[in-house]
C-alpha positions in Angstrom: 0.0 0.0 0.0 1.3 3.4 -0.9 2.0 5.9 1.8 -0.1 9.0 1.7 2.0 12.1 1.6 0.4 15.3 2.7 1.8 18.5 1.4 2.0 21.2 4.0 2.9 24.8 4.0 3.4 27.3 6.8 0.2 29.0 7.8 -0.8 31.8 10.0 -1.9 35.4 10.1 -1.1 38.6 12.0 -3.6 41.4 12.6 -2.5 44.9 13.7 -4.7 47.8 14.7 -3.8 51.1 16.3 -5.8 53.4 18.7 -7.8 54.5 15.6 -8.2 53.0 12.1 -8.9 49.5 10.9 -7.1 46.2 11.3 -4.5 45.3 8.7 -3.9 41.5 8.3 -0.9 39.8 6.8 -0.3 36.1 6.2 2.9 34.3 6.6 2.7 33.5 2.8 2.7 37.2 1.9 -1.0 38.0 1.6 -2.3 41.3 3.0 -5.7 42.9 3.4 -7.4 45.6 5.3 -10.4 44.7 7.4 -13.6 46.8 7.5 -15.7 47.3 10.5 -18.7 49.4 9.4 -21.8 47.7 8.0 -21.8 49.9 4.9 -18.1 49.6 4.1 -17.0 47.5 1.1 -14.6 44.7 2.0 -14.0 41.9 4.4 -14.9 42.0 8.0 -13.9 39.4 10.5 -17.0 37.3 10.0 -16.7 37.6 6.2 -13.2 36.1 6.6 -14.6 33.2 8.6 -17.2 32.5 6.0 -14.7 33.0 3.2 -12.3 30.5 4.8 -15.1 27.9 5.1 -16.4 28.5 1.6 -12.9 28.3 0.0 -12.0 25.2 1.9 -15.3 23.5 0.9 -14.9 24.1 -2.8 -11.3 22.9 -2.8 -12.4 19.9 -0.7 -15.3 19.2 -3.1 -12.8 19.1 -6.0 -10.7 16.6 -4.0 -13.8 14.5 -3.3 -14.7 14.5 -7.0 -11.1 13.3 -7.7 -11.4 10.5 -5.1 -14.8 9.4 -6.6 -13.2 9.3 -10.0 -15.5 12.0 -11.5 -13.1 15.0 -11.6 -13.0 14.8 -15.4 -16.8 15.5 -15.4 -16.7 18.3 -12.9 -17.2 21.8 -14.4 -17.4 24.1 -11.4 -18.1 24.1 -7.6 -19.3 27.1 -5.6 -20.2 27.3 -2.0 -22.0 30.3 -0.5 -21.6 30.4 3.3 -23.6 32.7 5.6 -24.3 32.4 9.2 -26.6 33.3 12.1 -25.2 34.8 15.2 -26.2 33.4 18.6 -28.8 35.4 20.5 -27.1 34.8 23.9 -23.5 35.2 25.2 -20.8 34.6 24.3 -20.8 36.3 20.9 -20.5 33.6 18.3 -21.9 32.1 15.1 -24.5 29.6 16.1 -25.3 28.3 12.6 -23.5 28.1 9.3 -25.7 28.0 6.2 -24.0 26.4 3.2 -25.3 26.4 -0.4 -23.3 24.2 -2.8 -23.7 24.4 -6.5 -21.9 21.5 -8.1 -21.9 21.6 -11.9 -20.9 18.6 -13.9 -22.0 15.6 -15.8 -23.3 13.5 -12.9 -26.6 12.9 -11.0 -27.8 14.4 -7.7 -26.6 11.4 -5.7 -23.0 12.1 -6.8 -23.4 15.8 -6.1 -24.6 15.0 -2.5 -21.7 12.5 -2.0 -19.2 15.2 -3.1 -20.7 17.8 -0.8 -20.9 15.5 2.1 -17.3 14.3 1.7 -16.1 17.8 1.4 -18.0 19.1 4.4 -17.7 16.1 6.7 -14.4 14.5 5.9 -12.0 16.6 3.9 -12.3 20.3 4.7 -9.9 21.3 7.5 -11.9 24.4 8.3 -15.3 22.7 8.7 -13.7 19.9 10.8 -12.1 22.5 13.0 -15.3 24.5 13.5 -17.1 21.3 14.5 -14.4 20.4 17.0 -13.3 22.1 20.1 -9.8 23.4 19.2 -7.5 24.4 22.0 -6.5 28.1 22.3 -3.0 28.8 23.5 -2.3 32.5 24.1 0.8 34.4 24.9 0.6 38.0 26.0 3.3 40.6 25.7 3.6 44.3 26.4 
């Protein structure tokens, strides 16, 4: 049996904000973006980034699932729209994620459902993390 080799890369992000202004986020891989905080501002807010992380992980995972099921050559496109509902009580958090998959390709609904389920339940690191209870380890400096 062949050994599964998982490709990894360094991950992580740093956000910085001053006494005024908006957060600026950089990734260890060289990405950068400014965060918006007003409801009428164009751009990504913290919750948008959470939803974007889940959505992008799900579409990549769906493509992996299609490959595992042997139907990647018939896959045209996958999209995942992620929204959420905030909890009404404390602590402040997202209580529900709403995911809408559109899986275009030459296969039936059973295959579409299998791809979506494998992506969401087995493959996507972000969805698996959100379902779990990850440990938070903080260091504080002055």
